[in-house]
C-alpha positions in Angstrom: -10.1 5.8 -5.9 -6.4 4.9 -5.9 -4.4 2.0 -7.1 -2.3 0.4 -4.4 0.6 -2.0 -4.8 1.7 -3.8 -1.6 5.2 -5.1 -1.2 5.6 -7.8 1.5 9.2 -7.8 2.8 10.3 -6.3 -0.6 8.3 -8.7 -2.8 5.6 -7.1 -5.0 2.0 -8.4 -4.7 -1.0 -7.7 -6.9 -2.3 -4.2 -7.5 -5.6 -3.3 -5.8 -8.0 -0.4 -6.0 -9.0 1.2 -2.7 -11.4 4.0 -1.8 -9.7 7.2 -0.8 -10.8 6.8 2.9 -8.9 3.5 3.1 -5.8 5.0 1.6 -5.9 7.9 4.0 -5.6 5.4 6.9 -2.3 4.1 5.6 0.6 5.7 7.7 4.2 4.9 8.0 4.9 2.9 11.2 1.3 1.8 11.6 0.5 -1.9 11.8 -2.2 -3.1 9.5 -4.0 -6.4 8.9 -3.6 -8.0 5.5 -4.6 -11.6 4.6 -5.1 -12.6 8.3 -1.6 -11.4 9.3 -0.3 -8.1 10.8 2.3 -6.0 8.9 4.1 -2.8 9.7 4.0 -0.1 7.1 7.7 0.9 6.6 7.3 3.2 3.6 4.6 4.7 1.3 5.5 6.1 -2.1 3.1 7.9 -4.5 3.7 7.5 -8.2 2.0 9.6 -10.9 2.0 8.1 -14.3 2.9 10.6 -17.0 1.7 8.3 -19.8 -1.8 8.0 -18.3 -2.6 11.3 -16.4 -6.3 10.5 -16.1 -5.6 7.2 -14.3 -5.5 7.3 -10.5 -2.2 7.8 -8.7 -0.4 4.6 -7.7 0.6 4.1 -4.1 3.5 1.8 -3.4 3.1 0.5 0.2 6.1 -1.4 1.7 5.2 -3.8 4.5 7.5 -5.6 6.9 6.4 -8.7 8.9 4.4 -10.5 9.8 4.3 -8.8 13.2 3.2 -10.8 16.2 0.0 -9.4 17.8 
């Protein structure tokens, strides 16, 4: 399980927990559906928290859009 923070056009949204299978499908350049709209994944950053090494890694997913379908 990983913690994912989505950024919509540079604006941070709420943090969500996702199963590893869902996280594995996130790829830079791919268009994904979020909240009924389509967004292009422009960057994915993985952050490991030193203060809480037992916590899951945090993925920062930067989205651009919405993209017309």
